[in-house]
PyMOL Python script that loads the backbone (N, CA, C, O; Angstrom):
from pymol import cmd

cmd.read_pdbstr("""\
ATOM      1  N   MET A   1     -48.125  29.645 -83.986  1.00  0.00           N
ATOM      2  CA  MET A   1     -46.895  29.297 -84.493  1.00  0.00           C
ATOM      3  C   MET A   1     -47.449  29.278 -86.394  1.00  0.00           C
ATOM      4  O   MET A   1     -48.636  29.099 -86.670  1.00  0.00           O
ATOM      5  N   ASP A   2     -46.354  29.492 -87.527  1.00  0.00           N
ATOM      6  CA  ASP A   2     -46.503  29.386 -88.801  1.00  0.00           C
ATOM      7  C   ASP A   2     -46.099  27.721 -89.127  1.00  0.00           C
ATOM      8  O   ASP A   2     -45.192  26.980 -88.747  1.00  0.00           O
ATOM      9  N   ILE A   3     -47.313  27.561 -90.064  1.00  0.00           N
ATOM     10  CA  ILE A   3     -47.150  25.734 -90.583  1.00  0.00           C
ATOM     11  C   ILE A   3     -45.924  26.002 -91.229  1.00  0.00           C
ATOM     12  O   ILE A   3     -44.810  25.504 -91.067  1.00  0.00           O
ATOM     13  N   LEU A   4     -46.373  26.968 -92.066  1.00  0.00           N
ATOM     14  CA  LEU A   4     -44.643  26.793 -93.074  1.00  0.00           C
ATOM     15  C   LEU A   4     -43.416  27.047 -92.563  1.00  0.00           C
ATOM     16  O   LEU A   4     -42.377  26.886 -93.204  1.00  0.00           O
ATOM     17  N   PHE A   5     -43.481  27.484 -91.306  1.00  0.00           N
ATOM     18  CA  PHE A   5     -42.508  27.702 -91.095  1.00  0.00           C
ATOM     19  C   PHE A   5     -42.348  26.371 -89.961  1.00  0.00           C
ATOM     20  O   PHE A   5     -41.466  26.631 -89.143  1.00  0.00           O
ATOM     21  N   THR A   6     -42.826  25.374 -89.794  1.00  0.00           N
ATOM     22  CA  THR A   6     -42.560  24.373 -88.705  1.00  0.00           C
ATOM     23  C   THR A   6     -42.272  23.533 -90.150  1.00  0.00           C
ATOM     24  O   THR A   6     -41.336  22.750 -89.988  1.00  0.00           O
ATOM     25  N   LEU A   7     -42.622  23.509 -91.002  1.00  0.00           N
ATOM     26  CA  LEU A   7     -42.464  22.613 -92.347  1.00  0.00           C
ATOM     27  C   LEU A   7     -40.676  22.595 -92.605  1.00  0.00           C
ATOM     28  O   LEU A   7     -39.860  21.673 -92.611  1.00  0.00           O
ATOM     29  N   LYS A   8     -40.569  23.863 -92.775  1.00  0.00           N
ATOM     30  CA  LYS A   8     -39.240  24.187 -93.241  1.00  0.00           C
ATOM     31  C   LYS A   8     -38.268  23.649 -92.201  1.00  0.00           C
ATOM     32  O   LYS A   8     -37.264  22.966 -92.398  1.00  0.00           O
ATOM     33  N   LEU A   9     -38.877  24.191 -90.815  1.00  0.00           N
ATOM     34  CA  LEU A   9     -37.827  23.995 -89.973  1.00  0.00           C
ATOM     35  C   LEU A   9     -37.387  22.435 -89.722  1.00  0.00           C
ATOM     36  O   LEU A   9     -36.473  21.992 -89.027  1.00  0.00           O
ATOM     37  N   VAL A  10     -38.570  21.610 -90.710  1.00  0.00           N
ATOM     38  CA  VAL A  10     -39.175  19.879 -89.956  1.00  0.00           C
ATOM     39  C   VAL A  10     -37.890  18.891 -91.466  1.00  0.00           C
ATOM     40  O   VAL A  10     -37.300  17.823 -91.303  1.00  0.00           O
ATOM     41  N   LYS A  11     -37.879  19.729 -92.660  1.00  0.00           N
ATOM     42  CA  LYS A  11     -37.028  19.525 -93.491  1.00  0.00           C
ATOM     43  C   LYS A  11     -35.220  19.722 -93.385  1.00  0.00           C
ATOM     44  O   LYS A  11     -34.232  19.022 -93.603  1.00  0.00           O
ATOM     45  N   GLY A  12     -35.506  21.080 -92.928  1.00  0.00           N
ATOM     46  CA  GLY A  12     -33.932  21.802 -92.211  1.00  0.00           C
ATOM     47  C   GLY A  12     -33.345  20.070 -91.518  1.00  0.00           C
ATOM     48  O   GLY A  12     -32.630  19.155 -91.926  1.00  0.00           O
ATOM     49  N   VAL A  13     -34.351  20.441 -89.983  1.00  0.00           N
ATOM     50  CA  VAL A  13     -33.611  18.879 -89.989  1.00  0.00           C
ATOM     51  C   VAL A  13     -33.525  17.092 -90.608  1.00  0.00           C
ATOM     52  O   VAL A  13     -32.573  16.332 -90.788  1.00  0.00           O
ATOM     53  N   PHE A  14     -34.691  16.978 -90.755  1.00  0.00           N
ATOM     54  CA  PHE A  14     -33.942  16.291 -91.387  1.00  0.00           C
ATOM     55  C   PHE A  14     -33.035  15.825 -92.795  1.00  0.00           C
ATOM     56  O   PHE A  14     -32.693  14.659 -92.997  1.00  0.00           O
ATOM     57  N   ALA A  15     -32.721  16.975 -93.715  1.00  0.00           N
ATOM     58  CA  ALA A  15     -32.346  17.601 -94.769  1.00  0.00           C
ATOM     59  C   ALA A  15     -30.534  17.266 -93.129  1.00  0.00           C
ATOM     60  O   ALA A  15     -29.572  16.581 -93.477  1.00  0.00           O
ATOM     61  N   ILE A  16     -30.543  17.385 -92.854  1.00  0.00           N
ATOM     62  CA  ILE A  16     -29.573  17.358 -91.967  1.00  0.00           C
ATOM     63  C   ILE A  16     -28.974  15.953 -91.447  1.00  0.00           C
ATOM     64  O   ILE A  16     -27.782  15.652 -91.400  1.00  0.00           O
ATOM     65  N   LEU A  17     -29.989  15.229 -91.099  1.00  0.00           N
ATOM     66  CA  LEU A  17     -29.778  14.285 -90.703  1.00  0.00           C
ATOM     67  C   LEU A  17     -29.039  12.887 -91.616  1.00  0.00           C
ATOM     68  O   LEU A  17     -28.223  11.973 -91.504  1.00  0.00           O
ATOM     69  N   ASP A  18     -30.391  13.767 -92.927  1.00  0.00           N
ATOM     70  CA  ASP A  18     -29.421  12.658 -94.236  1.00  0.00           C
ATOM     71  C   ASP A  18     -28.097  12.934 -94.367  1.00  0.00           C
ATOM     72  O   ASP A  18     -27.222  12.071 -94.306  1.00  0.00           O
ATOM     73  N   LEU A  19     -27.808  14.680 -94.634  1.00  0.00           N
ATOM     74  CA  LEU A  19     -26.264  14.575 -94.739  1.00  0.00           C
ATOM     75  C   LEU A  19     -25.386  13.523 -93.279  1.00  0.00           C
ATOM     76  O   LEU A  19     -24.438  12.743 -93.195  1.00  0.00           O
ATOM     77  N   PHE A  20     -26.174  13.988 -92.571  1.00  0.00           N
ATOM     78  CA  PHE A  20     -24.729  12.767 -91.508  1.00  0.00           C
ATOM     79  C   PHE A  20     -25.100  11.746 -92.112  1.00  0.00           C
ATOM     80  O   PHE A  20     -24.092  11.146 -92.485  1.00  0.00           O
ATOM     81  N   VAL A  21     -26.138  11.154 -92.449  1.00  0.00           N
ATOM     82  CA  VAL A  21     -26.162   9.552 -92.828  1.00  0.00           C
ATOM     83  C   VAL A  21     -25.356   9.060 -93.874  1.00  0.00           C
ATOM     84  O   VAL A  21     -24.845   7.941 -93.926  1.00  0.00           O
ATOM     85  N   TRP A  22     -25.254  10.214 -94.932  1.00  0.00           N
ATOM     86  CA  TRP A  22     -24.180  10.224 -96.370  1.00  0.00           C
ATOM     87  C   TRP A  22     -23.445  10.155 -95.732  1.00  0.00           C
ATOM     88  O   TRP A  22     -22.799   9.113 -95.842  1.00  0.00           O
ATOM     89  N   ALA A  23     -23.067  10.964 -94.825  1.00  0.00           N
ATOM     90  CA  ALA A  23     -21.209  11.124 -94.368  1.00  0.00           C
ATOM     91  C   ALA A  23     -21.037   9.962 -93.410  1.00  0.00           C
ATOM     92  O   ALA A  23     -19.937   9.642 -92.961  1.00  0.00           O
ATOM     93  N   ARG A  24     -22.123   9.370 -93.130  1.00  0.00           N
ATOM     94  CA  ARG A  24     -21.106   8.228 -92.557  1.00  0.00           C
ATOM     95  C   ARG A  24     -21.212   7.215 -93.408  1.00  0.00           C
ATOM     96  O   ARG A  24     -20.515   6.201 -93.364  1.00  0.00           O
ATOM     97  N   LEU A  25     -22.071   7.443 -94.201  1.00  0.00           N
ATOM     98  CA  LEU A  25     -21.741   5.920 -95.359  1.00  0.00           C
ATOM     99  C   LEU A  25     -20.601   5.738 -96.640  1.00  0.00           C
ATOM    100  O   LEU A  25     -20.219   4.977 -97.530  1.00  0.00           O
ATOM    101  N   ILE A  26     -20.388   7.033 -96.006  1.00  0.00           N
ATOM    102  CA  ILE A  26     -18.880   7.711 -97.619  1.00  0.00           C
ATOM    103  C   ILE A  26     -18.114   7.124 -96.603  1.00  0.00           C
ATOM    104  O   ILE A  26     -17.495   6.152 -97.037  1.00  0.00           O
ATOM    105  N   ILE A  27     -17.850   7.427 -94.976  1.00  0.00           N
ATOM    106  CA  ILE A  27     -16.972   7.359 -94.634  1.00  0.00           C
ATOM    107  C   ILE A  27     -16.508   5.477 -93.958  1.00  0.00           C
ATOM    108  O   ILE A  27     -15.611   4.690 -93.656  1.00  0.00           O
ATOM    109  N   SER A  28     -17.594   5.656 -94.051  1.00  0.00           N
ATOM    110  CA  SER A  28     -17.463   3.790 -93.709  1.00  0.00           C
ATOM    111  C   SER A  28     -16.780   3.319 -94.784  1.00  0.00           C
ATOM    112  O   SER A  28     -15.899   2.463 -94.701  1.00  0.00           O
ATOM    113  N   TRP A  29     -17.293   4.051 -96.207  1.00  0.00           N
ATOM    114  CA  TRP A  29     -16.961   2.494 -97.269  1.00  0.00           C
ATOM    115  C   TRP A  29     -15.463   2.694 -97.794  1.00  0.00           C
ATOM    116  O   TRP A  29     -14.742   1.745 -98.104  1.00  0.00           O
ATOM    117  N   ILE A  30     -14.978   4.387 -97.876  1.00  0.00           N
ATOM    118  CA  ILE A  30     -13.409   4.837 -98.006  1.00  0.00           C
ATOM    119  C   ILE A  30     -12.604   3.784 -96.718  1.00  0.00           C
ATOM    120  O   ILE A  30     -12.788   3.720 -95.503  1.00  0.00           O
ATOM    121  N   PRO A  31     -11.613   3.005 -97.702  1.00  0.00           N
ATOM    122  CA  PRO A  31     -10.394   1.986 -96.920  1.00  0.00           C
ATOM    123  C   PRO A  31      -9.962   2.699 -95.754  1.00  0.00           C
ATOM    124  O   PRO A  31     -10.099   3.869 -96.110  1.00  0.00           O
ATOM    125  N   HIS A  32      -9.645   2.709 -94.903  1.00  0.00           N
ATOM    126  CA  HIS A  32      -8.812   3.137 -93.455  1.00  0.00           C
ATOM    127  C   HIS A  32      -7.133   3.083 -93.913  1.00  0.00           C
ATOM    128  O   HIS A  32      -6.259   3.343 -93.086  1.00  0.00           O
TER     129      HIS A  32
END
""", "prot")
cmd.dss("prot")
cmd.show_as("cartoon", "prot")
cmd.util.cbc("prot")
cmd.orient("prot")
């Protein structure tokens, strides 16, 4: 398996997780 491809995959997963965390933070910040 290509190391560069694995790194891109890991970066993509972390980017999605980061977006998910930020989305939850923003949703919790907005008063309901």
